[in-house]
C-alpha positions in Angstrom: 59.2 137.8 8.2 59.1 141.3 6.9 57.9 144.2 9.3 54.9 146.0 7.8 55.6 149.7 8.8 52.3 150.8 7.8 50.5 148.4 10.2 53.0 149.4 13.0 52.0 153.1 12.3 48.5 152.3 12.4 48.9 150.5 15.7 50.8 153.2 17.4 48.5 155.8 16.1 45.6 153.8 17.4 47.0 153.9 20.9 47.8 157.4 20.9 44.4 158.2 20.1 42.8 156.0 22.8 45.3 157.5 25.2 44.2 161.1 24.0 40.5 160.2 24.7 41.2 158.8 28.0 43.3 161.9 28.8 40.4 164.1 27.7 37.9 162.1 29.8 40.0 162.5 33.0 40.4 166.1 32.4 36.5 166.6 32.0 36.0 164.9 35.1 38.4 166.7 37.2 37.1 170.0 35.6 33.5 168.9 36.7 34.5 168.0 40.0 36.5 171.4 40.5 33.4 173.0 39.2 31.0 171.3 41.7 33.6 172.1 44.7 33.4 175.6 43.9 29.7 175.8 43.8 29.3 174.0 46.9 31.9 175.8 48.7 30.0 179.0 47.5 26.9 177.7 48.9 28.2 177.8 52.5 27.7 181.7 52.6 24.3 183.5 53.1 23.1 182.9 49.5 25.7 180.8 47.9 25.7 179.8 44.4 24.1 176.4 44.7 21.3 177.4 46.8 20.6 180.7 45.2 18.0 179.1 43.0 16.2 178.0 46.0 15.8 181.8 47.3 12.4 182.6 48.5 12.0 185.5 45.9 13.0 183.0 43.1 10.5 180.5 44.0 7.7 182.9 44.2 8.2 184.3 40.8 8.2 180.6 39.1 
């Protein structure tokens, strides 16, 4: 039985591509979580980032 190097290469490249996609999705999730954490921690002040949109002055102008 001869080894088809082209098929092996295609298989390896497919696996690498799938791993790259999974890594990118994990990175995107971690980045989003870090961003949300920063926003919510910032909202603990008098006018934080998240709650700034609910400022009474902002509501009156809408």
